[in-house]
PDB file of N, CA, C and O in Angstrom:
ATOM      1  N   MET A   1      19.546 -11.205  17.480  1.00  0.00           N
ATOM      2  CA  MET A   1      18.269 -11.861  17.226  1.00  0.00           C
ATOM      3  C   MET A   1      17.648 -12.250  18.571  1.00  0.00           C
ATOM      4  O   MET A   1      18.325 -12.800  19.439  1.00  0.00           O
ATOM      5  N   HIS A   2      16.380 -11.965  18.729  1.00  0.00           N
ATOM      6  CA  HIS A   2      15.680 -12.288  19.973  1.00  0.00           C
ATOM      7  C   HIS A   2      15.199 -13.732  19.954  1.00  0.00           C
ATOM      8  O   HIS A   2      15.026 -14.323  18.888  1.00  0.00           O
ATOM      9  N   ALA A   3      14.983 -14.298  21.143  1.00  0.00           N
ATOM     10  CA  ALA A   3      14.554 -15.695  21.241  1.00  0.00           C
ATOM     11  C   ALA A   3      13.243 -15.937  20.496  1.00  0.00           C
ATOM     12  O   ALA A   3      13.037 -17.021  19.949  1.00  0.00           O
ATOM     13  N   ALA A   4      12.355 -14.941  20.468  1.00  0.00           N
ATOM     14  CA  ALA A   4      11.069 -15.097  19.801  1.00  0.00           C
ATOM     15  C   ALA A   4      11.223 -15.236  18.287  1.00  0.00           C
ATOM     16  O   ALA A   4      10.297 -15.682  17.610  1.00  0.00           O
ATOM     17  N   GLU A   5      12.381 -14.861  17.755  1.00  0.00           N
ATOM     18  CA  GLU A   5      12.601 -14.917  16.323  1.00  0.00           C
ATOM     19  C   GLU A   5      13.216 -16.230  15.859  1.00  0.00           C
ATOM     20  O   GLU A   5      13.438 -16.414  14.662  1.00  0.00           O
ATOM     21  N   HIS A   6      13.492 -17.135  16.771  1.00  0.00           N
ATOM     22  CA  HIS A   6      14.081 -18.426  16.404  1.00  0.00           C
ATOM     23  C   HIS A   6      12.988 -19.391  15.948  1.00  0.00           C
ATOM     24  O   HIS A   6      11.898 -19.427  16.519  1.00  0.00           O
ATOM     25  N   LEU A   7      13.285 -20.150  14.944  1.00  0.00           N
ATOM     26  CA  LEU A   7      12.372 -21.188  14.477  1.00  0.00           C
ATOM     27  C   LEU A   7      12.614 -22.431  15.320  1.00  0.00           C
ATOM     28  O   LEU A   7      13.732 -22.943  15.383  1.00  0.00           O
ATOM     29  N   ARG A   8      11.577 -22.903  15.956  1.00  0.00           N
ATOM     30  CA  ARG A   8      11.668 -24.106  16.794  1.00  0.00           C
ATOM     31  C   ARG A   8      11.013 -25.258  16.041  1.00  0.00           C
ATOM     32  O   ARG A   8       9.871 -25.152  15.594  1.00  0.00           O
ATOM     33  N   ILE A   9      11.747 -26.354  15.908  1.00  0.00           N
ATOM     34  CA  ILE A   9      11.278 -27.510  15.153  1.00  0.00           C
ATOM     35  C   ILE A   9      11.386 -28.748  16.034  1.00  0.00           C
ATOM     36  O   ILE A   9      12.442 -29.019  16.605  1.00  0.00           O
ATOM     37  N   GLN A  10      10.291 -29.498  16.142  1.00  0.00           N
ATOM     38  CA  GLN A  10      10.296 -30.751  16.903  1.00  0.00           C
ATOM     39  C   GLN A  10       9.772 -31.871  16.004  1.00  0.00           C
ATOM     40  O   GLN A  10       8.629 -31.837  15.549  1.00  0.00           O
ATOM     41  N   TYR A  11      10.623 -32.856  15.761  1.00  0.00           N
ATOM     42  CA  TYR A  11      10.241 -34.007  14.949  1.00  0.00           C
ATOM     43  C   TYR A  11       9.838 -35.142  15.873  1.00  0.00           C
ATOM     44  O   TYR A  11      10.560 -35.471  16.814  1.00  0.00           O
ATOM     45  N   ASP A  12       8.686 -35.739  15.606  1.00  0.00           N
ATOM     46  CA  ASP A  12       8.209 -36.873  16.389  1.00  0.00           C
ATOM     47  C   ASP A  12       8.458 -38.151  15.585  1.00  0.00           C
ATOM     48  O   ASP A  12       7.846 -38.376  14.541  1.00  0.00           O
ATOM     49  N   PHE A  13       9.372 -38.980  16.096  1.00  0.00           N
ATOM     50  CA  PHE A  13       9.759 -40.197  15.370  1.00  0.00           C
ATOM     51  C   PHE A  13       8.621 -41.212  15.258  1.00  0.00           C
ATOM     52  O   PHE A  13       8.528 -41.931  14.263  1.00  0.00           O
ATOM     53  N   LEU A  14       7.761 -41.275  16.265  1.00  0.00           N
ATOM     54  CA  LEU A  14       6.676 -42.259  16.234  1.00  0.00           C
ATOM     55  C   LEU A  14       5.613 -41.928  15.190  1.00  0.00           C
ATOM     56  O   LEU A  14       5.207 -42.790  14.411  1.00  0.00           O
ATOM     57  N   SER A  15       5.172 -40.681  15.182  1.00  0.00           N
ATOM     58  CA  SER A  15       4.123 -40.300  14.226  1.00  0.00           C
ATOM     59  C   SER A  15       4.691 -39.787  12.905  1.00  0.00           C
ATOM     60  O   SER A  15       3.961 -39.644  11.924  1.00  0.00           O
ATOM     61  N   LYS A  16       6.017 -39.507  12.883  1.00  0.00           N
ATOM     62  CA  LYS A  16       6.709 -38.982  11.707  1.00  0.00           C
ATOM     63  C   LYS A  16       6.148 -37.639  11.267  1.00  0.00           C
ATOM     64  O   LYS A  16       6.086 -37.337  10.076  1.00  0.00           O
ATOM     65  N   THR A  17       5.740 -36.838  12.246  1.00  0.00           N
ATOM     66  CA  THR A  17       5.236 -35.498  11.992  1.00  0.00           C
ATOM     67  C   THR A  17       6.212 -34.488  12.591  1.00  0.00           C
ATOM     68  O   THR A  17       7.129 -34.850  13.329  1.00  0.00           O
ATOM     69  N   VAL A  18       6.000 -33.227  12.261  1.00  0.00           N
ATOM     70  CA  VAL A  18       6.880 -32.178  12.777  1.00  0.00           C
ATOM     71  C   VAL A  18       6.037 -30.993  13.254  1.00  0.00           C
ATOM     72  O   VAL A  18       5.101 -30.558  12.582  1.00  0.00           O
ATOM     73  N   LEU A  19       6.397 -30.489  14.428  1.00  0.00           N
ATOM     74  CA  LEU A  19       5.779 -29.286  14.988  1.00  0.00           C
ATOM     75  C   LEU A  19       6.767 -28.154  14.800  1.00  0.00           C
ATOM     76  O   LEU A  19       7.941 -28.286  15.145  1.00  0.00           O
ATOM     77  N   LEU A  20       6.297 -27.038  14.253  1.00  0.00           N
ATOM     78  CA  LEU A  20       7.159 -25.880  14.135  1.00  0.00           C
ATOM     79  C   LEU A  20       6.501 -24.678  14.784  1.00  0.00           C
ATOM     80  O   LEU A  20       5.283 -24.510  14.731  1.00  0.00           O
ATOM     81  N   GLU A  21       7.331 -23.841  15.400  1.00  0.00           N
ATOM     82  CA  GLU A  21       6.865 -22.643  16.084  1.00  0.00           C
ATOM     83  C   GLU A  21       7.793 -21.492  15.740  1.00  0.00           C
ATOM     84  O   GLU A  21       9.016 -21.635  15.718  1.00  0.00           O
ATOM     85  N   PHE A  22       7.175 -20.343  15.471  1.00  0.00           N
ATOM     86  CA  PHE A  22       7.965 -19.161  15.148  1.00  0.00           C
ATOM     87  C   PHE A  22       7.162 -17.913  15.460  1.00  0.00           C
ATOM     88  O   PHE A  22       6.063 -17.716  14.942  1.00  0.00           O
ATOM     89  N   ASN A  23       7.724 -17.080  16.309  1.00  0.00           N
ATOM     90  CA  ASN A  23       7.163 -15.757  16.566  1.00  0.00           C
ATOM     91  C   ASN A  23       5.663 -15.783  16.913  1.00  0.00           C
ATOM     92  O   ASN A  23       4.885 -14.980  16.397  1.00  0.00           O
ATOM     93  N   GLY A  24       5.279 -16.698  17.776  1.00  0.00           N
ATOM     94  CA  GLY A  24       3.882 -16.794  18.216  1.00  0.00           C
ATOM     95  C   GLY A  24       2.997 -17.665  17.345  1.00  0.00           C
ATOM     96  O   GLY A  24       1.828 -17.873  17.669  1.00  0.00           O
ATOM     97  N   ASN A  25       3.527 -18.175  16.253  1.00  0.00           N
ATOM     98  CA  ASN A  25       2.767 -19.060  15.370  1.00  0.00           C
ATOM     99  C   ASN A  25       3.220 -20.500  15.580  1.00  0.00           C
ATOM    100  O   ASN A  25       4.371 -20.752  15.936  1.00  0.00           O
ATOM    101  N   SER A  26       2.311 -21.438  15.358  1.00  0.00           N
ATOM    102  CA  SER A  26       2.682 -22.852  15.405  1.00  0.00           C
ATOM    103  C   SER A  26       1.882 -23.616  14.350  1.00  0.00           C
ATOM    104  O   SER A  26       0.791 -23.207  13.951  1.00  0.00           O
ATOM    105  N   HIS A  27       2.458 -24.740  13.911  1.00  0.00           N
ATOM    106  CA  HIS A  27       1.813 -25.550  12.885  1.00  0.00           C
ATOM    107  C   HIS A  27       2.378 -26.967  12.947  1.00  0.00           C
ATOM    108  O   HIS A  27       3.546 -27.157  13.288  1.00  0.00           O
ATOM    109  N   VAL A  28       1.559 -27.953  12.621  1.00  0.00           N
ATOM    110  CA  VAL A  28       2.009 -29.342  12.544  1.00  0.00           C
ATOM    111  C   VAL A  28       1.969 -29.777  11.088  1.00  0.00           C
ATOM    112  O   VAL A  28       0.947 -29.651  10.413  1.00  0.00           O
ATOM    113  N   LEU A  29       3.102 -30.291  10.616  1.00  0.00           N
ATOM    114  CA  LEU A  29       3.174 -30.889   9.282  1.00  0.00           C
ATOM    115  C   LEU A  29       3.023 -32.393   9.466  1.00  0.00           C
ATOM    116  O   LEU A  29       3.833 -33.025  10.145  1.00  0.00           O
ATOM    117  N   ASP A  30       1.995 -32.957   8.866  1.00  0.00           N
ATOM    118  CA  ASP A  30       1.671 -34.370   9.124  1.00  0.00           C
ATOM    119  C   ASP A  30       1.853 -35.256   7.896  1.00  0.00           C
ATOM    120  O   ASP A  30       1.063 -36.173   7.667  1.00  0.00           O
ATOM    121  N   GLN A  31       2.870 -34.992   7.122  1.00  0.00           N
ATOM    122  CA  GLN A  31       3.067 -35.739   5.877  1.00  0.00           C
ATOM    123  C   GLN A  31       3.934 -36.979   6.034  1.00  0.00           C
ATOM    124  O   GLN A  31       4.416 -37.515   5.037  1.00  0.00           O
ATOM    125  N   ARG A  32       4.144 -37.450   7.258  1.00  0.00           N
ATOM    126  CA  ARG A  32       4.877 -38.690   7.537  1.00  0.00           C
ATOM    127  C   ARG A  32       6.300 -38.652   6.976  1.00  0.00           C
ATOM    128  O   ARG A  32       6.641 -39.406   6.064  1.00  0.00           O
ATOM    129  N   TYR A  33       7.106 -37.781   7.526  1.00  0.00           N
ATOM    130  CA  TYR A  33       8.498 -37.639   7.102  1.00  0.00           C
ATOM    131  C   TYR A  33       9.317 -38.821   7.602  1.00  0.00           C
ATOM    132  O   TYR A  33       9.193 -39.229   8.756  1.00  0.00           O
ATOM    133  N   GLU A  34      10.140 -39.357   6.739  1.00  0.00           N
ATOM    134  CA  GLU A  34      10.913 -40.561   7.069  1.00  0.00           C
ATOM    135  C   GLU A  34      12.102 -40.301   7.976  1.00  0.00           C
ATOM    136  O   GLU A  34      12.566 -41.212   8.663  1.00  0.00           O
ATOM    137  N   ASP A  35      12.601 -39.073   7.989  1.00  0.00           N
ATOM    138  CA  ASP A  35      13.743 -38.775   8.848  1.00  0.00           C
ATOM    139  C   ASP A  35      13.699 -37.324   9.314  1.00  0.00           C
ATOM    140  O   ASP A  35      12.937 -36.506   8.799  1.00  0.00           O
ATOM    141  N   LYS A  36      14.528 -37.035  10.291  1.00  0.00           N
ATOM    142  CA  LYS A  36      14.547 -35.710  10.901  1.00  0.00           C
ATOM    143  C   LYS A  36      14.996 -34.638   9.908  1.00  0.00           C
ATOM    144  O   LYS A  36      14.459 -33.530   9.909  1.00  0.00           O
ATOM    145  N   ASP A  37      15.967 -34.956   9.069  1.00  0.00           N
ATOM    146  CA  ASP A  37      16.470 -33.970   8.106  1.00  0.00           C
ATOM    147  C   ASP A  37      15.393 -33.505   7.134  1.00  0.00           C
ATOM    148  O   ASP A  37      15.255 -32.306   6.887  1.00  0.00           O
ATOM    149  N   SER A  38      14.635 -34.435   6.586  1.00  0.00           N
ATOM    150  CA  SER A  38      13.585 -34.043   5.637  1.00  0.00           C
ATOM    151  C   SER A  38      12.471 -33.269   6.343  1.00  0.00           C
ATOM    152  O   SER A  38      11.882 -32.359   5.760  1.00  0.00           O
ATOM    153  N   ALA A  39      12.185 -33.627   7.587  1.00  0.00           N
ATOM    154  CA  ALA A  39      11.176 -32.896   8.363  1.00  0.00           C
ATOM    155  C   ALA A  39      11.637 -31.473   8.636  1.00  0.00           C
ATOM    156  O   ALA A  39      10.847 -30.534   8.535  1.00  0.00           O
ATOM    157  N   GLU A  40      12.907 -31.305   8.981  1.00  0.00           N
ATOM    158  CA  GLU A  40      13.434 -29.965   9.252  1.00  0.00           C
ATOM    159  C   GLU A  40      13.448 -29.104   7.994  1.00  0.00           C
ATOM    160  O   GLU A  40      13.148 -27.912   8.062  1.00  0.00           O
ATOM    161  N   ARG A  41      13.790 -29.684   6.855  1.00  0.00           N
ATOM    162  CA  ARG A  41      13.759 -28.931   5.597  1.00  0.00           C
ATOM    163  C   ARG A  41      12.331 -28.480   5.274  1.00  0.00           C
ATOM    164  O   ARG A  41      12.109 -27.337   4.873  1.00  0.00           O
ATOM    165  N   ALA A  42      11.375 -29.379   5.451  1.00  0.00           N
ATOM    166  CA  ALA A  42       9.976 -29.037   5.170  1.00  0.00           C
ATOM    167  C   ALA A  42       9.478 -27.948   6.126  1.00  0.00           C
ATOM    168  O   ALA A  42       8.752 -27.042   5.715  1.00  0.00           O
ATOM    169  N   ALA A  43       9.866 -28.038   7.384  1.00  0.00           N
ATOM    170  CA  ALA A  43       9.448 -27.034   8.368  1.00  0.00           C
ATOM    171  C   ALA A  43      10.035 -25.668   8.025  1.00  0.00           C
ATOM    172  O   ALA A  43       9.342 -24.654   8.102  1.00  0.00           O
ATOM    173  N   THR A  44      11.303 -25.643   7.650  1.00  0.00           N
ATOM    174  CA  THR A  44      11.939 -24.378   7.277  1.00  0.00           C
ATOM    175  C   THR A  44      11.281 -23.795   6.032  1.00  0.00           C
ATOM    176  O   THR A  44      11.039 -22.590   5.971  1.00  0.00           O
ATOM    177  N   ASP A  45      10.993 -24.621   5.051  1.00  0.00           N
ATOM    178  CA  ASP A  45      10.317 -24.154   3.834  1.00  0.00           C
ATOM    179  C   ASP A  45       8.938 -23.594   4.163  1.00  0.00           C
ATOM    180  O   ASP A  45       8.548 -22.552   3.635  1.00  0.00           O
ATOM    181  N   TYR A  46       8.195 -24.284   5.039  1.00  0.00           N
ATOM    182  CA  TYR A  46       6.868 -23.816   5.427  1.00  0.00           C
ATOM    183  C   TYR A  46       6.965 -22.450   6.099  1.00  0.00           C
ATOM    184  O   TYR A  46       6.204 -21.539   5.773  1.00  0.00           O
ATOM    185  N   ALA A  47       7.903 -22.309   7.036  1.00  0.00           N
ATOM    186  CA  ALA A  47       8.046 -21.046   7.760  1.00  0.00           C
ATOM    187  C   ALA A  47       8.446 -19.907   6.825  1.00  0.00           C
ATOM    188  O   ALA A  47       7.977 -18.781   6.990  1.00  0.00           O
ATOM    189  N   ARG A  48       9.289 -20.181   5.866  1.00  0.00           N
ATOM    190  CA  ARG A  48       9.694 -19.156   4.901  1.00  0.00           C
ATOM    191  C   ARG A  48       8.500 -18.713   4.055  1.00  0.00           C
ATOM    192  O   ARG A  48       8.309 -17.522   3.809  1.00  0.00           O
ATOM    193  N   GLU A  49       7.704 -19.685   3.616  1.00  0.00           N
ATOM    194  CA  GLU A  49       6.586 -19.378   2.728  1.00  0.00           C
ATOM    195  C   GLU A  49       5.424 -18.701   3.446  1.00  0.00           C
ATOM    196  O   GLU A  49       4.837 -17.756   2.920  1.00  0.00           O
ATOM    197  N   HIS A  50       5.091 -19.173   4.637  1.00  0.00           N
ATOM    198  CA  HIS A  50       3.881 -18.706   5.317  1.00  0.00           C
ATOM    199  C   HIS A  50       4.123 -17.645   6.393  1.00  0.00           C
ATOM    200  O   HIS A  50       3.217 -16.872   6.703  1.00  0.00           O
ATOM    201  N   TRP A  51       5.316 -17.596   6.960  1.00  0.00           N
ATOM    202  CA  TRP A  51       5.576 -16.690   8.085  1.00  0.00           C
ATOM    203  C   TRP A  51       6.714 -15.718   7.826  1.00  0.00           C
ATOM    204  O   TRP A  51       7.149 -15.034   8.752  1.00  0.00           O
ATOM    205  N   GLU A  52       7.200 -15.635   6.620  1.00  0.00           N
ATOM    206  CA  GLU A  52       8.288 -14.722   6.265  1.00  0.00           C
ATOM    207  C   GLU A  52       9.532 -14.957   7.120  1.00  0.00           C
ATOM    208  O   GLU A  52      10.244 -14.017   7.474  1.00  0.00           O
ATOM    209  N   TYR A  53       9.779 -16.216   7.442  1.00  0.00           N
ATOM    210  CA  TYR A  53      10.973 -16.589   8.206  1.00  0.00           C
ATOM    211  C   TYR A  53      12.208 -16.459   7.329  1.00  0.00           C
ATOM    212  O   TYR A  53      12.216 -16.888   6.175  1.00  0.00           O
ATOM    213  N   VAL A  54      13.248 -15.863   7.892  1.00  0.00           N
ATOM    214  CA  VAL A  54      14.534 -15.751   7.200  1.00  0.00           C
ATOM    215  C   VAL A  54      15.563 -16.504   8.022  1.00  0.00           C
ATOM    216  O   VAL A  54      15.885 -16.087   9.135  1.00  0.00           O
ATOM    217  N   PRO A  55      16.086 -17.602   7.498  1.00  0.00           N
ATOM    218  CA  PRO A  55      17.063 -18.376   8.266  1.00  0.00           C
ATOM    219  C   PRO A  55      18.334 -17.551   8.513  1.00  0.00           C
ATOM    220  O   PRO A  55      18.687 -16.687   7.711  1.00  0.00           O
ATOM    221  N   PRO A  56      19.002 -17.822   9.612  1.00  0.00           N
ATOM    222  CA  PRO A  56      20.246 -17.100   9.881  1.00  0.00           C
ATOM    223  C   PRO A  56      21.304 -17.438   8.838  1.00  0.00           C
ATOM    224  O   PRO A  56      21.328 -18.535   8.280  1.00  0.00           O
ATOM    225  N   ALA A  57      22.164 -16.480   8.595  1.00  0.00           N
ATOM    226  CA  ALA A  57      23.256 -16.698   7.629  1.00  0.00           C
ATOM    227  C   ALA A  57      24.228 -17.708   8.198  1.00  0.00           C
ATOM    228  O   ALA A  57      24.468 -17.714   9.405  1.00  0.00           O
ATOM    229  N   PRO A  58      24.797 -18.568   7.357  1.00  0.00           N
ATOM    230  CA  PRO A  58      25.766 -19.542   7.852  1.00  0.00           C
ATOM    231  C   PRO A  58      26.984 -18.815   8.430  1.00  0.00           C
ATOM    232  O   PRO A  58      27.385 -17.759   7.941  1.00  0.00           O
ATOM    233  N   THR A  59      27.553 -19.396   9.465  1.00  0.00           N
ATOM    234  CA  THR A  59      28.720 -18.792  10.093  1.00  0.00           C
ATOM    235  C   THR A  59      29.988 -19.394   9.500  1.00  0.00           C
ATOM    236  O   THR A  59      30.019 -20.573   9.146  1.00  0.00           O
ATOM    237  N   ARG A  60      31.010 -18.595   9.396  1.00  0.00           N
ATOM    238  CA  ARG A  60      32.296 -19.065   8.889  1.00  0.00           C
ATOM    239  C   ARG A  60      33.150 -19.528  10.050  1.00  0.00           C
ATOM    240  O   ARG A  60      33.076 -18.980  11.150  1.00  0.00           O
ATOM    241  N   GLN A  61      33.953 -20.530   9.798  1.00  0.00           N
ATOM    242  CA  GLN A  61      34.834 -21.032  10.858  1.00  0.00           C
ATOM    243  C   GLN A  61      36.275 -20.707  10.563  1.00  0.00           C
ATOM    244  O   GLN A  61      37.158 -21.053  11.347  1.00  0.00           O
TER     245      GLN A  61
END
């Protein structure tokens, strides 16, 4: 997987918003997420729906 194919997610604790970037696209979700986990889930869902993002398969240990 190339670096351009990684989903980048930045949660801002002060504004409770999330910036996501993927493959040259970027978007801010401004729904006031209470924690980083919920912001990351929303960002991943947005990328899947709007940018055809496919998360990497979980790795086995």
